[in-house]
N, C-alpha and C positions, 0 to 999 in steps of 0.2 A: 495317366495319359501316356502310357508307353506302348500300348498295343497298336501296331501298324495299321490294322483294319480300322480301329476307332479314329486314329489320326487321319487316315485317308477319307473316311466318311465325313468327319468334321470339316476337313479341307474342302470337300465338295460343297457342303452346305454354305461355307463362307466364301466360295469362289476363289480359293487359293490354288493356283495352278501347280506350284512346286512346294509342297509342305516341308520337304527336307531342307530346301534352301532357307525357308522362313525360320525353321526351328534352329538354324545355326547362324542366323543373321544377327550381328552385334547390335544393330539399331533396335531390332525387336526385343532382344534380351535387355537392353537398357530401358526400353519403354516398360517392360515387365517389372524391372526393379523400381522404376518411378511409380508405377501403379501400386505396387506392393507397399512402398513407403507411404504413399497417399492414403491407402486403406488403413495401415497401422496407425497413422497419425490421427485418423478419425474414429478409431476404436473398433474397426471391423474385427469381428471375433468368430465368425462362423460362415458357413455357406448354406444357403444363399444369404447375402447381406444386401440391404437396400439402404442407401444414404440419400435422404431427402432433406435438402437444406442442412440443418444442424442435427436432424433426427436420424438415428441409426436403428434399423429394424433387422434382426437377424434370425435365421432359422425358417424352415417351411411354415411353422406355426405362426409366424409373424406376418405372413403375406396378407392376410385379411386386415390386420391392424395397419399395415402400410397403405393398403387401398383406402381404408377409412380415413387415414391421415390425409391422403391426397384429395379425398372428397371434401373434408371439412377439418382443417388443422385446429380450429378453435375448440373442438371437442376434447383436445388433448391439453387444454389449458385450464380446466376447471380445478377446484380444490382437491378433489379425489385423485386426479392424475398427478397433481403437484405432490401430494402426500406419497403416492406410490413412487414417484420419481426421487423422493428423498430417502427411500429405504437403502440400507447398506448394499454395496455391490459385492457379490460372492466371489467373482474372479476378475482380476485385472491383468490384461496382457502386458508383459514387460515392454517398456519403450526401448527402441533401438538407440544405441549411443553412438 
């Protein structure tokens, strides 16, 4: 997100009149830090990531799974899903200290 054309286009879509001002605003930077800390604390690991309740779905390939979860969360509580959920985790993001 360093290309001025991309920033200007995104600003138009978001109705941001002065993107340069917003990019240097301390309040905006603080909110970004807070959102980043929130995401890290919940295990966000990729883009896109969807946090639905306590469930985290990440990656484009998880979009359908997130939609299925929104439609019927109970399907994620059967014995097979619990077994899959107990498999070892391959990568763990280090926690910020």
